[in-house]
GURO-303867 format. One line per field, with one value per atom (N, C-alpha, C): residue number from 1; atom name; z, x, y. Coordinates in Angstrom, 1 decimal, decimal comma. Atoms other than C-alpha are relative to their C-alpha. Layout:
% GURO-303867
k <- c(NUM:...)
a <- c(CA:...)
w <- c(Z:...)
u <- c(X:...)
v <- c(Y:...)
% end
This chain:
% GURO-303867
k <- c(1:1:1:2:2:2:3:3:3:4:4:4:5:5:5:6:6:6:7:7:7:8:8:8:9:9:9:10:10:10:11:11:11:12:12:12:13:13:13:14:14:14:15:15:15:16:16:16:17:17:17:18:18:18:19:19:19:20:20:20:21:21:21:22:22:22:23:23:23:24:24:24:25:25:25:26:26:26:27:27:27:28:28:28:29:29:29:30:30:30:31:31:31:32:32:32:33:33:33:34:34:34:35:35:35:36:36:36:37:37:37:38:38:38:39:39:39:40:40:40:41:41:41:42:42:42:43:43:43:44:44:44:45:45:45:46:46:46:47:47:47:48:48:48:49:49:49:50:50:50:51:51:51:52:52:52:53:53:53:54:54:54:55:55:55:56:56:56:57:57:57:58:58:58:59:59:59:60:60:60:61:61:61:62:62:62:63:63:63:64:64:64:65:65:65:66:66:66:67:67:67:68:68:68:69:69:69:70:70:70:71:71:71:72:72:72:73:73:73:74:74:74:75:75:75:76:76:76:77:77:77:78:78:78:79:79:79:80:80:80:81:81:81:82:82:82:83:83:83:84:84:84:85:85:85:86:86:86:87:87:87:88:88:88:89:89:89:90:90:90:91:91:91:92:92:92:93:93:93:94:94:94:95:95:95:96:96:96:97:97:97:98:98:98:99:99:99:100:100:100:101:101:101:102:102:102:103:103:103:104:104:104:105:105:105:106:106:106:107:107:107:108:108:108:109:109:109:110:110:110:111:111:111:112:112:112:113:113:113:114:114:114:115:115:115:116:116:116:117:117:117:118:118:118:119:119:119:120:120:120:121:121:121:122:122:122:123:123:123:124:124:124:125:125:125:126:126:126:127:127:127:128:128:128:129:129:129:130:130:130:131:131:131:132:132:132:133:133:133:134:134:134:135:135:135:136:136:136:137:137:137:138:138:138:139:139:139:140:140:140:141:141:141:142:142:142:143:143:143:144:144:144:145:145:145:146:146:146:147:147:147:148:148:148:149:149:149:150:150:150:151:151:151:152:152:152:153:153:153:154:154:154:155:155:155:156:156:156:157:157:157:158:158:158:159:159:159:160:160:160:161:161:161:162:162:162:163:163:163:164:164:164:165:165:165:166:166:166:167:167:167:168:168:168:169:169:169:170:170:170)
a <- c(N:CA:C:N:CA:C:N:CA:C:N:CA:C:N:CA:C:N:CA:C:N:CA:C:N:CA:C:N:CA:C:N:CA:C:N:CA:C:N:CA:C:N:CA:C:N:CA:C:N:CA:C:N:CA:C:N:CA:C:N:CA:C:N:CA:C:N:CA:C:N:CA:C:N:CA:C:N:CA:C:N:CA:C:N:CA:C:N:CA:C:N:CA:C:N:CA:C:N:CA:C:N:CA:C:N:CA:C:N:CA:C:N:CA:C:N:CA:C:N:CA:C:N:CA:C:N:CA:C:N:CA:C:N:CA:C:N:CA:C:N:CA:C:N:CA:C:N:CA:C:N:CA:C:N:CA:C:N:CA:C:N:CA:C:N:CA:C:N:CA:C:N:CA:C:N:CA:C:N:CA:C:N:CA:C:N:CA:C:N:CA:C:N:CA:C:N:CA:C:N:CA:C:N:CA:C:N:CA:C:N:CA:C:N:CA:C:N:CA:C:N:CA:C:N:CA:C:N:CA:C:N:CA:C:N:CA:C:N:CA:C:N:CA:C:N:CA:C:N:CA:C:N:CA:C:N:CA:C:N:CA:C:N:CA:C:N:CA:C:N:CA:C:N:CA:C:N:CA:C:N:CA:C:N:CA:C:N:CA:C:N:CA:C:N:CA:C:N:CA:C:N:CA:C:N:CA:C:N:CA:C:N:CA:C:N:CA:C:N:CA:C:N:CA:C:N:CA:C:N:CA:C:N:CA:C:N:CA:C:N:CA:C:N:CA:C:N:CA:C:N:CA:C:N:CA:C:N:CA:C:N:CA:C:N:CA:C:N:CA:C:N:CA:C:N:CA:C:N:CA:C:N:CA:C:N:CA:C:N:CA:C:N:CA:C:N:CA:C:N:CA:C:N:CA:C:N:CA:C:N:CA:C:N:CA:C:N:CA:C:N:CA:C:N:CA:C:N:CA:C:N:CA:C:N:CA:C:N:CA:C:N:CA:C:N:CA:C:N:CA:C:N:CA:C:N:CA:C:N:CA:C:N:CA:C:N:CA:C:N:CA:C:N:CA:C:N:CA:C:N:CA:C:N:CA:C:N:CA:C:N:CA:C:N:CA:C:N:CA:C:N:CA:C:N:CA:C:N:CA:C:N:CA:C:N:CA:C:N:CA:C:N:CA:C:N:CA:C:N:CA:C:N:CA:C:N:CA:C:N:CA:C:N:CA:C:N:CA:C:N:CA:C:N:CA:C:N:CA:C:N:CA:C:N:CA:C:N:CA:C:N:CA:C:N:CA:C:N:CA:C:N:CA:C:N:CA:C:N:CA:C:N:CA:C)
w <- c(-1,3:104,2:0,7:-1,0:105,2:-0,3:-0,4:104,7:0,7:-1,1:107,0:1,3:-1,4:110,0:-0,1:-0,1:108,7:-0,4:-0,5:108,4:0,7:-1,6:111,0:1,5:-0,6:113,1:0,4:0,2:111,9:-0,9:0,8:109,5:0,5:-0,2:111,5:1,5:-0,6:113,8:-0,7:0,6:111,2:-0,7:0,6:109,7:1,3:-1,3:113,0:0,4:0,2:113,5:-0,6:0,9:110,4:-0,7:0,1:109,9:-1,7:1,6:106,2:-0,6:0,5:105,0:-1,5:1,6:100,9:0,0:0,1:100,9:0,8:-0,5:103,6:-0,7:0,5:102,2:-1,4:0,8:99,0:0,1:-0,6:100,7:0,2:-0,7:102,5:-1,8:1,1:99,0:-0,8:0,7:97,3:1,0:-0,8:100,2:-0,2:0,3:99,8:-0,9:1,5:96,2:-0,1:0,2:97,2:0,9:-0,9:100,0:-1,1:1,0:97,3:-0,9:0,8:95,1:0,8:-0,9:97,9:-0,3:-0,2:98,4:-0,8:1,5:94,7:0,4:-0,2:95,2:1,0:-0,7:98,2:-0,3:0,2:96,9:-0,9:1,2:93,4:1,1:-0,7:96,7:0,6:-0,9:98,3:-1,3:0,8:94,9:-0,8:0,2:93,7:1,3:-1,4:97,3:-0,6:-0,1:95,9:-1,1:0,9:92,8:0,3:0,2:93,8:1,1:-0,7:94,7:1,0:-1,0:97,9:-0,2:-0,3:98,6:1,2:-1,4:101,3:0,4:-0,2:102,6:1,1:-0,1:104,1:-1,0:1,9:100,6:-0,8:0,6:99,2:-1,5:1,6:96,3:-0,3:-0,4:95,2:-0,5:-0,3:95,5:-1,2:1,2:92,1:0,3:0,5:92,7:0,6:-0,7:93,4:0,8:-0,9:95,8:1,3:-1,1:97,9:0,4:-0,3:97,5:0,1:-0,7:98,7:1,5:-2,0:102,2:-0,2:-0,9:102,7:-0,1:-0,2:101,9:1,4:-0,7:103,8:1,6:-1,5:107,0:0,2:0,0:106,2:0,3:0,6:105,3:0,4:0,7:104,6:0,9:-1,5:107,9:0,2:-0,3:108,4:-1,4:0,9:104,6:-0,4:-0,2:105,1:0,5:-1,3:108,0:-0,3:-0,2:107,0:-1,4:1,4:103,2:0,0:-0,2:103,9:0,8:-0,4:104,4:0,8:-1,2:107,6:0,2:0,1:108,0:-1,0:0,9:105,0:-0,2:0,0:104,9:1,3:-0,9:108,4:-0,1:0,7:106,9:-0,6:1,1:103,6:-0,3:0,4:103,8:1,6:-0,9:107,6:0,6:-0,4:108,1:1,4:-1,8:111,1:0,0:-0,4:112,5:-0,5:0,1:111,8:1,2:-1,6:114,6:0,1:-0,7:115,6:0,9:-0,7:116,7:1,4:-2,2:120,4:-0,2:-0,9:122,2:-0,8:0,3:121,1:-1,6:1,4:117,4:-0,7:0,3:117,2:0,6:0,2:119,1:-0,5:0,3:117,1:-1,9:1,3:113,4:0,6:0,0:115,1:0,2:0,6:115,7:-1,1:0,6:112,7:-1,4:0,2:111,3:0,5:-0,5:113,6:-0,5:0,4:111,7:-1,4:1,1:108,5:0,6:-0,5:110,6:-0,4:0,2:110,0:-1,3:1,1:106,6:0,4:-0,2:108,0:0,4:-0,3:109,0:-1,3:1,4:105,7:-0,7:0,2:105,6:0,2:-0,8:107,0:-1,4:0,9:103,8:-1,0:1,1:102,1:-0,3:0,0:103,6:-0,7:1,2:101,9:-1,1:1,3:98,9:-0,5:0,2:98,9:0,5:-0,6:100,5:-1,4:1,2:97,3:-1,2:1,1:94,7:0,0:0,4:92,3:0,0:0,0:93,1:0,7:-0,7:94,3:1,3:-1,2:98,0:0,4:-0,1:97,8:-0,2:0,0:96,1:0,8:-1,4:98,7:1,1:-0,8:101,3:-0,2:0,7:99,4:1,0:0,2:99,1:1,7:-1,4:103,2:0,5:-0,3:104,2:-0,2:0,2:102,1:0,4:-1,2:103,7:1,1:-1,1:106,8:0,5:-0,9:106,9:-0,5:0,6:105,3:1,2:-1,5:108,0:1,3:-0,8:110,5:0,0:0,5:108,7:0,6:-0,3:108,6:1,7:-1,6:112,6:0,7:-0,5:113,3:-0,3:0,4:111,4:1,1:-0,7:113,5:1,3:-1,6:116,9:0,0:0,2:115,9:0,3:0,0:115,0:1,3:-1,5:118,2:0,8:-0,9:120,3:-0,2:0,9:118,2:0,5:0,1:118,7:1,3:-1,5:122,3:0,8:-0,7:123,8:-0,2:0,5:121,9:1,2)
u <- c(-0,3:125,2:-0,3:-0,1:125,0:-1,4:1,4:121,3:-0,9:1,1:119,9:0,2:-0,4:121,5:-1,0:0,8:119,9:-1,6:1,1:116,7:-0,9:0,3:116,2:0,4:-0,2:117,6:-0,7:0,7:116,4:-1,1:1,5:113,4:-1,2:1,2:110,7:-0,2:-0,5:112,4:-0,2:0,1:112,6:-1,1:1,3:109,4:-0,7:0,8:107,6:0,3:-0,4:109,8:-0,6:0,6:109,1:-1,4:1,2:106,2:-0,6:0,6:106,1:0,4:-0,2:108,0:0,7:-0,5:108,5:1,5:-1,5:112,2:0,3:-0,3:112,4:-0,7:1,0:109,7:0,8:-1,0:112,1:1,4:-1,3:115,2:0,2:0,1:113,7:-0,4:0,9:112,4:1,7:-1,2:115,8:1,0:-1,1:117,4:-0,8:1,1:114,3:0,4:-0,8:115,6:1,8:-1,0:119,0:0,1:0,2:118,1:-1,0:0,8:115,8:1,0:-1,1:119,2:0,7:-1,2:121,3:-0,8:0,3:118,7:-0,2:0,0:118,5:1,2:-1,1:122,3:0,1:0,1:121,6:-0,4:0,4:119,5:0,5:-1,0:121,5:0,7:-1,0:124,1:-0,5:1,2:121,5:0,1:0,3:121,2:1,1:-1,4:124,8:0,7:-0,8:125,5:-0,1:0,5:123,8:0,5:-0,7:125,8:1,2:-1,9:129,3:1,0:-0,9:131,6:1,0:-1,0:133,9:0,8:-0,8:136,6:0,2:-0,1:137,1:1,2:-0,8:139,7:0,4:-0,5:139,7:0,2:-0,2:139,2:1,2:-1,0:141,6:-0,4:0,6:139,4:-1,3:0,9:136,7:-1,0:1,7:133,1:-0,5:0,5:131,1:-1,3:1,8:128,1:-0,9:1,2:124,7:0,3:0,8:123,4:0,8:-0,9:126,5:0,2:-0,3:127,1:-1,3:1,5:123,6:0,0:-0,1:123,7:1,2:-1,2:127,2:-0,3:0,2:125,8:-1,3:1,8:122,2:0,7:-0,5:124,2:1,2:-0,5:126,4:-0,4:0,4:125,7:-0,8:1,2:122,6:-1,4:0,9:120,5:0,0:0,1:121,6:-0,2:0,4:121,5:-1,1:1,8:117,6:-0,5:0,5:117,1:0,3:-0,5:119,1:-1,0:0,3:117,4:-2,0:1,1:113,9:-0,9:0,9:111,2:-1,3:1,9:109,0:-0,9:1,5:107,5:-0,8:1,0:106,1:-1,1:0,6:105,0:-1,2:1,1:103,5:-1,1:0,8:101,8:-1,5:0,7:100,6:-0,8:0,8:100,3:-1,1:0,2:99,4:-1,1:0,5:97,4:-0,1:-0,4:98,9:-0,4:0,2:98,2:0,7:-1,3:100,2:0,5:-0,4:102,9:-0,1:0,3:101,6:-1,8:1,3:98,6:0,0:0,3:99,9:1,8:-1,8:103,4:0,4:-0,4:103,5:0,5:0,5:102,8:1,0:-1,3:105,6:1,0:-1,2:107,9:0,5:-0,5:107,5:0,5:0,3:107,7:1,8:-1,3:111,1:1,1:-1,2:113,1:-0,2:-0,2:112,1:0,9:-1,2:113,8:1,5:-1,5:116,8:0,5:-0,8:117,3:0,7:-1,2:118,4:1,5:-1,2:121,3:0,8:-1,0:122,2:0,8:-0,4:123,6:1,8:-1,3:126,8:0,8:-1,2:127,6:0,7:0,0:127,7:1,5:-1,8:131,3:0,7:-0,6:132,6:1,1:-0,2:132,5:1,7:-1,2:135,3:1,4:-2,2:138,8:0,1:0,1:137,8:0,0:-0,1:137,1:1,6:-1,7:140,5:0,8:-1,6:142,8:-0,3:0,1:141,5:0,2:0,1:142,0:1,6:-1,2:145,3:0,6:-1,2:147,6:1,1:-1,0:150,6:-0,5:0,5:151,0:-0,2:0,2:151,5:-1,3:1,1:148,1:-1,4:0,9:146,3:0,0:-0,3:148,0:-1,0:1,2:146,6:-1,4:1,2:143,3:-0,3:0,6:143,0:0,2:-0,2:144,1:-0,6:1,5:141,3:-1,0:0,9:139,2:-0,6:-0,3:140,1:-0,5:0,5:139,8:-1,8:2,1:136,0:-0,1:0,5:135,3:0,0:0,0:136,5:-1,4:1,3:134,4:-1,2:1,2:131,7:-0,5:0,7:131,4:-0,1:0,6:132,2:-1,2:1,1:129,8:-1,7:1,3:127,2:0,5:-0,3:128,4:-0,5:0,3:127,9:-1,4:1,8:124,0:-0,1:0,1:123,8:-0,1:0,1:124,6:-0,3:0,8:123,2:-2,0:1,8:119,8:-0,1:0,5:119,9:0,5:-0,3:121,7:-0,3:0,5:119,7:-1,1)
v <- c(-0,8:102,8:1,0:-1,1:105,7:0,7:-0,6:106,6:-0,4:0,7:104,0:0,4:-0,9:106,1:0,8:-1,1:109,1:-0,1:-0,2:108,0:-0,7:0,6:105,7:0,7:-1,2:108,6:1,7:-1,3:111,8:0,4:-0,4:111,2:0,6:-0,2:111,1:1,6:-1,2:114,0:1,3:-1,1:116,6:0,2:-0,6:116,1:-0,1:-1,0:116,7:1,1:-1,1:119,4:0,7:-1,1:121,0:-0,1:0,2:119,9:-0,7:0,5:118,3:0,9:-0,7:121,1:-0,2:0,8:120,9:-0,4:0,2:121,5:-1,8:1,2:118,9:-1,6:0,8:116,4:-0,7:0,0:116,7:-0,6:0,5:115,8:-1,5:1,1:112,8:-1,3:0,8:111,6:-0,7:0,5:111,3:-0,7:1,6:109,6:-0,9:1,1:107,3:-1,0:0,3:106,8:-0,7:0,6:106,2:-1,3:1,6:103,6:-0,8:1,0:101,9:-0,7:0,5:101,8:-0,9:0,4:100,6:-1,7:1,2:97,9:-1,2:0,7:96,6:-0,7:0,6:96,4:-1,1:1,3:94,0:-1,3:1,0:92,3:-1,2:0,7:91,3:-0,8:0,5:90,7:-1,3:1,4:87,9:-1,1:0,5:86,5:-0,8:0,6:86,0:-0,6:0,5:85,1:-2,1:1,6:81,5:-0,5:0,4:81,8:-0,3:-0,1:82,5:-1,6:1,4:79,4:0,8:-0,3:79,2:-1,1:0,8:77,5:-0,8:1,1:74,2:-0,2:0,0:74,8:-1,9:1,3:71,0:-1,1:0,7:69,2:0,4:-0,9:72,2:0,0:0,3:72,2:1,6:-1,5:75,7:-1,2:1,2:73,7:1,6:-1,2:75,1:-0,5:0,6:72,5:1,1:-1,1:74,9:0,1:0,3:72,9:0,1:-0,4:73,5:0,7:-1,7:76,8:0,5:-0,8:77,8:-0,6:0,8:75,1:1,2:-0,5:76,9:2,0:-1,3:80,4:0,2:0,1:79,7:-0,2:0,5:78,7:1,1:-1,1:81,8:1,0:-1,6:85,5:0,0:-0,1:84,5:0,6:-0,7:85,6:1,4:-1,2:88,6:0,9:-0,8:89,5:0,2:-0,2:88,6:1,1:-0,9:90,2:2,1:-1,5:93,7:0,5:-0,6:93,7:-0,2:-0,1:92,5:1,3:-1,6:95,7:-0,8:0,6:94,4:0,7:-0,3:97,2:0,5:0,6:97,2:-0,6:1,2:94,2:0,3:-0,7:95,4:0,6:-1,5:98,3:-0,8:0,2:96,4:-1,1:1,5:92,7:-0,4:0,0:92,3:1,3:-0,8:95,5:0,7:-0,7:96,8:1,8:-1,4:100,2:1,2:-1,1:103,3:-0,1:-0,3:103,8:0,7:-0,8:106,8:-0,4:0,5:104,7:-0,4:0,5:102,9:0,3:0,8:102,5:-0,9:1,2:99,0:0,2:-0,2:99,3:0,7:-1,2:102,2:-0,5:0,4:100,4:-1,1:1,6:97,0:0,5:-0,5:99,3:0,4:-0,2:100,7:-0,3:0,6:97,9:-0,5:0,6:96,4:1,4:-0,8:99,6:0,2:0,2:99,1:-1,5:1,4:95,4:0,6:-0,5:97,6:0,6:-0,6:98,9:-1,5:1,2:95,0:0,3:-0,4:96,3:0,0:0,3:97,3:-0,8:1,2:94,1:-1,2:0,6:93,1:0,5:-0,5:95,3:-0,9:0,9:92,7:-1,1:0,5:90,6:0,6:-1,0:93,4:-0,7:0,2:91,8:-1,1:0,9:88,4:0,5:-0,2:89,9:0,5:-0,4:91,9:-0,8:0,8:89,3:-1,1:0,8:86,9:0,5:-0,7:90,2:-1,1:0,9:88,7:1,3:-0,9:91,9:0,2:0,0:92,7:0,4:0,2:93,1:1,3:-1,9:96,9:0,4:-0,2:97,2:-0,7:0,4:95,0:0,6:-1,0:97,4:0,5:-1,1:99,9:0,4:0,5:98,6:0,2:0,6:97,7:1,2:-1,1:100,7:1,3:-0,6:102,8:-0,6:0,2:100,6:-0,4:-0,8:101,0:1,2:-1,4:104,5:0,4:0,2:103,8:0,2:0,4:102,1:0,6:-1,1:104,1:1,6:-1,5:107,6:-0,5:0,9:104,8:0,5:0,1:104,4:1,1:-1,6:107,9:0,2:-0,5:109,0:-1,2:0,4:106,5:0,0:-0,5:107,0:1,8:-2,1:111,6:-1,1:-0,6:110,3:-0,9:0,8:107,8:1,4:-1,1:110,5:1,2:-1,5:113,6:-0,2:0,8:111,2:0,1:0,2:110,4:0,8:-0,7:113,3:2,1:-1,4:116,3:0,3)
% end
Protein backbone atom coordinates (compact mmCIF):
# COMPACT_ATOMS: atom_id res chain seq x y z
CA UNK A 1 0.00 0.00 0.00
CA UNK A 2 2.99 2.29 0.38
CA UNK A 3 4.50 1.52 -3.03
CA UNK A 4 1.37 2.45 -5.01
CA UNK A 5 1.37 6.19 -4.16
CA UNK A 6 5.16 6.33 -4.51
CA UNK A 7 5.16 4.77 -7.96
CA UNK A 8 2.04 6.61 -9.09
CA UNK A 9 3.20 10.10 -8.18
CA UNK A 10 6.99 10.10 -8.11
CA UNK A 11 8.49 7.48 -10.40
CA UNK A 12 8.09 9.30 -13.73
CA UNK A 13 9.00 12.65 -12.15
CA UNK A 14 12.19 11.32 -10.56
CA UNK A 15 13.27 9.50 -13.69
CA UNK A 16 12.68 12.61 -15.83
CA UNK A 17 14.50 14.92 -13.39
CA UNK A 18 17.40 12.59 -12.68
CA UNK A 19 17.76 11.30 -16.23
CA UNK A 20 17.69 7.66 -15.13
CA UNK A 21 20.63 8.00 -12.74
CA UNK A 22 21.79 4.52 -11.74
CA UNK A 23 21.11 4.88 -8.01
CA UNK A 24 17.52 6.03 -8.60
CA UNK A 25 16.99 3.24 -11.12
CA UNK A 26 18.08 0.77 -8.44
CA UNK A 27 15.74 2.33 -5.87
CA UNK A 28 12.76 2.12 -8.23
CA UNK A 29 13.68 -1.46 -9.13
CA UNK A 30 13.52 -2.49 -5.45
CA UNK A 31 10.26 -0.60 -4.97
CA UNK A 32 8.99 -2.51 -8.03
CA UNK A 33 9.99 -5.78 -6.34
CA UNK A 34 8.00 -4.78 -3.25
CA UNK A 35 5.06 -3.96 -5.48
CA UNK A 36 5.28 -7.38 -7.17
CA UNK A 37 5.39 -9.05 -3.74
CA UNK A 38 2.28 -7.11 -2.72
CA UNK A 39 0.62 -8.15 -6.00
CA UNK A 40 1.26 -11.80 -5.16
CA UNK A 41 -0.38 -11.27 -1.78
CA UNK A 42 -3.38 -9.63 -3.47
CA UNK A 43 -3.68 -12.47 -6.01
CA UNK A 44 -3.66 -14.93 -3.11
CA UNK A 45 -6.30 -12.82 -1.36
CA UNK A 46 -8.49 -13.02 -4.47
CA UNK A 47 -7.98 -16.78 -4.63
CA UNK A 48 -8.87 -17.23 -0.96
CA UNK A 49 -11.89 -14.96 -1.44
CA UNK A 50 -13.41 -17.80 -3.47
CA UNK A 51 -12.67 -20.31 -0.68
CA UNK A 52 -13.58 -18.41 2.49
CA UNK A 53 -16.89 -19.30 4.08
CA UNK A 54 -19.13 -16.52 5.36
CA UNK A 55 -21.91 -16.13 7.90
CA UNK A 56 -25.37 -15.53 6.47
CA UNK A 57 -27.35 -13.54 9.05
CA UNK A 58 -30.77 -14.12 7.48
CA UNK A 59 -30.40 -17.89 7.82
CA UNK A 60 -28.19 -17.82 10.90
CA UNK A 61 -25.59 -20.24 9.59
CA UNK A 62 -22.15 -20.36 8.03
CA UNK A 63 -22.22 -20.91 4.27
CA UNK A 64 -19.61 -23.44 3.11
CA UNK A 65 -20.91 -24.28 -0.37
CA UNK A 66 -18.20 -23.37 -2.91
CA UNK A 67 -20.81 -22.14 -5.39
CA UNK A 68 -22.50 -19.88 -2.83
CA UNK A 69 -19.13 -18.58 -1.58
CA UNK A 70 -18.08 -17.71 -5.15
CA UNK A 71 -21.38 -15.91 -5.85
CA UNK A 72 -21.09 -13.99 -2.57
CA UNK A 73 -17.50 -12.93 -3.34
CA UNK A 74 -18.29 -11.91 -6.93
CA UNK A 75 -21.25 -9.81 -5.74
CA UNK A 76 -19.13 -8.27 -2.99
CA UNK A 77 -15.44 -7.40 -3.11
CA UNK A 78 -14.34 -9.17 -6.30
CA UNK A 79 -14.80 -6.18 -8.64
CA UNK A 80 -12.59 -3.87 -6.56
CA UNK A 81 -10.06 -6.66 -5.98
CA UNK A 82 -9.91 -7.40 -9.71
CA UNK A 83 -9.57 -3.78 -10.85
CA UNK A 84 -6.87 -3.01 -8.32
CA UNK A 85 -4.80 -6.14 -8.95
CA UNK A 86 -4.79 -6.65 -12.72
CA UNK A 87 -2.06 -4.72 -14.55
CA UNK A 88 -4.05 -3.11 -17.35
CA UNK A 89 -1.09 -0.99 -18.47
CA UNK A 90 0.92 -4.16 -19.08
CA UNK A 91 -1.99 -5.63 -21.05
CA UNK A 92 -2.16 -2.49 -23.21
CA UNK A 93 1.59 -2.48 -23.79
CA UNK A 94 2.21 -6.18 -24.41
CA UNK A 95 -1.05 -7.69 -25.68
CA UNK A 96 -2.84 -4.79 -27.38
CA UNK A 97 0.50 -3.35 -28.58
CA UNK A 98 -0.45 0.24 -27.72
CA UNK A 99 2.39 2.74 -28.07
CA UNK A 100 4.32 4.00 -25.07
CA UNK A 101 2.72 6.72 -22.90
CA UNK A 102 5.16 9.32 -24.25
CA UNK A 103 3.86 8.92 -27.81
CA UNK A 104 0.63 10.92 -27.38
CA UNK A 105 -1.37 12.75 -24.76
CA UNK A 106 -4.41 10.45 -25.13
CA UNK A 107 -2.34 7.30 -24.64
CA UNK A 108 -0.58 8.94 -21.68
CA UNK A 109 -3.95 9.69 -20.05
CA UNK A 110 -5.07 6.10 -20.62
CA UNK A 111 -1.93 4.74 -18.94
CA UNK A 112 -2.36 7.24 -16.08
CA UNK A 113 -5.95 6.07 -15.59
CA UNK A 114 -4.84 2.44 -15.42
CA UNK A 115 -2.08 3.35 -12.96
CA UNK A 116 -4.62 5.21 -10.84
CA UNK A 117 -6.76 2.05 -10.62
CA UNK A 118 -4.02 0.59 -8.42
CA UNK A 119 -5.00 3.05 -5.71
CA UNK A 120 -8.13 0.90 -5.28
CA UNK A 121 -5.89 -1.49 -3.34
CA UNK A 122 -6.30 0.93 -0.48
CA UNK A 123 -10.05 0.25 -0.45
CA UNK A 124 -9.21 -3.30 0.61
CA UNK A 125 -8.22 -1.93 4.01
CA UNK A 126 -11.94 -1.92 4.81
CA UNK A 127 -11.76 -5.71 5.25
CA UNK A 128 -9.58 -5.46 8.35
CA UNK A 129 -12.35 -4.40 10.83
CA UNK A 130 -14.43 -7.40 9.78
CA UNK A 131 -11.47 -9.68 10.42
CA UNK A 132 -10.76 -8.04 13.79
CA UNK A 133 -14.40 -8.40 14.80
CA UNK A 134 -14.37 -12.14 14.08
CA UNK A 135 -11.30 -12.89 16.21
CA UNK A 136 -11.72 -15.03 19.33
CA UNK A 137 -9.93 -12.66 21.71
CA UNK A 138 -10.92 -10.67 24.76
CA UNK A 139 -12.57 -7.29 24.33
CA UNK A 140 -9.43 -5.55 25.57
CA UNK A 141 -7.27 -7.30 22.99
CA UNK A 142 -9.73 -6.49 20.19
CA UNK A 143 -9.78 -2.86 21.34
CA UNK A 144 -5.99 -2.65 21.19
CA UNK A 145 -6.01 -4.22 17.70
CA UNK A 146 -8.60 -1.66 16.58
CA UNK A 147 -6.59 1.22 18.04
CA UNK A 148 -3.45 0.01 16.25
CA UNK A 149 -5.42 -0.40 13.02
CA UNK A 150 -6.84 3.11 13.29
CA UNK A 151 -3.35 4.51 13.85
CA UNK A 152 -2.00 2.70 10.78
CA UNK A 153 -4.94 3.90 8.65
CA UNK A 154 -4.44 7.46 9.85
CA UNK A 155 -0.73 7.39 8.97
CA UNK A 156 -1.51 5.79 5.59
CA UNK A 157 -4.11 8.40 4.65
CA UNK A 158 -1.88 11.24 5.82
CA UNK A 159 0.85 9.79 3.63
CA UNK A 160 -1.47 9.68 0.62
CA UNK A 161 -2.69 13.24 1.18
CA UNK A 162 0.92 14.42 1.48
CA UNK A 163 1.75 12.67 -1.81
CA UNK A 164 -1.18 14.37 -3.54
CA UNK A 165 -0.22 17.76 -2.16
CA UNK A 166 3.44 17.33 -3.04
CA UNK A 167 2.60 16.15 -6.55
CA UNK A 168 0.05 18.84 -7.38
CA UNK A 169 1.53 21.83 -5.54
CA UNK A 170 5.13 21.35 -6.63
